[in-house]
Structure formats: structure tokens, C-alpha cells
Steps between C-alpha positions, in 0.01 A plus 500: 500500500612694803607849426863560593602806707780723360826495695491873560143507633440724791515346847296778659235733377618834381437811718287636209274187518460517875420873494227440220318251713191639674542478881294228658390736775438844344413650830843435636662646180339839592671488843840544329720262709367205291607644166800356332790724601627553141145593381438733788576865388412636846764279649763563228471882543573497861812699619662179627488353151717779336794255456290257316350782278856612426600160400204465274566836333864387421378156385200580277684717235803275531299183394307677231812639338665158523190347323511773234885419431611847608874495590641843422342845536592861455363741748387837402438750784371853462238750596127430484449863412688532179241500211516379147584755224129493381378542850728788580416674175135474565558639855686796372229573232241497785708722719555755221116500439401534867459835675539586863737646756729199499543485119869589506567236745293249319689573173837472671413157653359369166825619316700313765296197442543517128890512540489210746291289260831445309579249774167317453579453117868391577363240746251378241765485233748326725257232615412437143858455407564266791199283437526489113875425502479234765184323395701268279711383786424168674505710808337816409521819730171617632435856595360541853368818646302610805186452288352858538480811276779719380843350439370156604223523239765602244710186572201260469374688196834469314504132559136452402535701176757263359291180588692416820389424855586702799459502875322742741556490878223712623458597874207612704542881549260785565553653153688474183497130485290293272601245228578679169325332198839380344595234765464140383189400701641171638814689613315782679565458877385695800682540830427616856869508627757726338778269615369202311429710190860623506624138533316414184648802318853364569466121488512445132630844381802523269502884519320789677407812307401814682312777332430834673278461805422582848521319843396171376755497212782614718397236772524220244818641336699545821389170639621323198839690512538427858444126455755497227748726684487269811528177296154382603402436142704478181616794305284580203474811278311803657411753230372844587336687211562874509837605639377870546205399709683261724810710552282797594304291735773313660855632540709186480825693519413631847433148624853393374669819630344460842593121514137399513577274204813358359631644166431170337150499598403743216574223265204308613287682253514649161330827364325444170295736282355275223333151465770404252782593736338307795472189276860526384610485866301194549626324192852582629424352836332168391524260220179567301538186270148396402593131559610573862295284743643599826355772724693826456 
């Protein structure tokens, strides 16, 4: 009996099938022009192909997250240089034991790092609360970080420690950027373009949480504020951990007094000090009913 074809059988060979076939003329394959365009790295890396590479960098994480059922995320920003408490305590002990002309400076730096490690532990606790509390929802909230060390590691670590999954959006940099061990492996991405990485921070986010940080943290924080201020994206909670740090770093009152921002613009964000305070703000903003099936 003749075998029947399924109605949804492919009409054409897939690109993967075509790329896996050995070329009938290997000598021509070595010349480059004969290679399949989509399987030719040298061609794809040409300057003229930048628009295509940007499209691919937007599309790849999007498709993977769709396949993984990820609809809502919570973004944690913060310095790559803030250590865990155990790491800071070990560094302080080493500085106390060391000798040399810079001992006083090394001790001062180690003590500062120990104080700042408080934020690592709050980020870790907050990520654990978000993950554990939302795991029972049909649409859980996934923590997403920049994928590196410091506050980013704390966010992924907190989610991991309560048995949840979390996302890391790594980027190619000369230093301070490597995947921390707490990211869910199938959700560990790597970017070349900062702009596309920022798009993925915002596309599914229900809130943005900024811990103390440097240029990168401020870049991400102010871009998100600007997009909300100008109505380019929907309003969502922006939580800034550590009022003392942020108000010492940025004089928001001066921005209002000089007319650089409107008085109402300071309502775009909230200062918080603890993981519990931050979660309470989110609960007040969103319906956290476990049976909720809609994206927040």
C-alpha cells in the first residue's frame, strides 16, 4: 500500500538540511563566493551586514524566550563590583593580614566593599522573594540581569537558590563580563550590541530595580526613565535601592529647581531600602493572584 504524505509535509528542504549537504565541488567552496550565504561567517561579519546582524540579535533571544514561555520579567541592575558578604569579609581579612605601604588604603577599600555588600545580599533576597512568590502563578515573573558578577550575580543567585529560573543578558566587553554560575543555562544570552540588549531588558519587564552602580547602571536607569517620561513605553515601577547612595550621587532637587525635569518626573521612581519594601510596592502595583494567566 502506498504510503501517504502528511498534509503539513515541507515543500522545500530546510536551510539546515541544505547547509549540511557536502558541496558537490569542494574546490569552489574554498573560494567563498560559492558558499551558502547564511552559512558563510566571513560574509555575515562584513560591515555591510550590520543591519542583518542587529536583526538576528533581536530575534534570537526573542524566539528562545517565546519557546520557554517567558512573558513577564523583572530587571535587576547594579554594579558588577559589589561583592557578596562572604567575599567582602574574606577580602577584608586578607587586607588586615597584608603588609605594605598601601595597607591603610587597602583596608579602607575593603571596609567600603564590606559595607556595600549589603546591597548584594538585598538583591539576592529580593530575587528570591520575587521568584518564590510568583512561581505558583500561571505567568511567573522571571528575574533578568546583565548576567555578570556583583549585583547581577546576586539577582540570578537569589532566583536559583529557591529553585527558580532566571535570565542573564551578557555582552562582549573587555573586562567584568562573564556569565555568573547561577543563570539558567538555556536562558544565558550573549550580545554584541548594547542597544539590542537594552531592548530585551525592557520588552517583557514589569519593573526595573536599580541597585548602586556606575556608568552602566546609570545608563540603563536613565534610558528607562526617559522612555517612560516621553511615553515611548508604558509606565512601570522603577525601584532604586539605597536612598542615601542615589541622592548623594544625583541631586534630583536641582534638576527640578532648574527646570531640567518637571516636578512630577520624580514620581517616575521610588526609593526602597529592603527586599520586603520593594516587593510590597510591586504587590500594590500588580494583581499577584496565582491564577492570573495574563502578562503583567
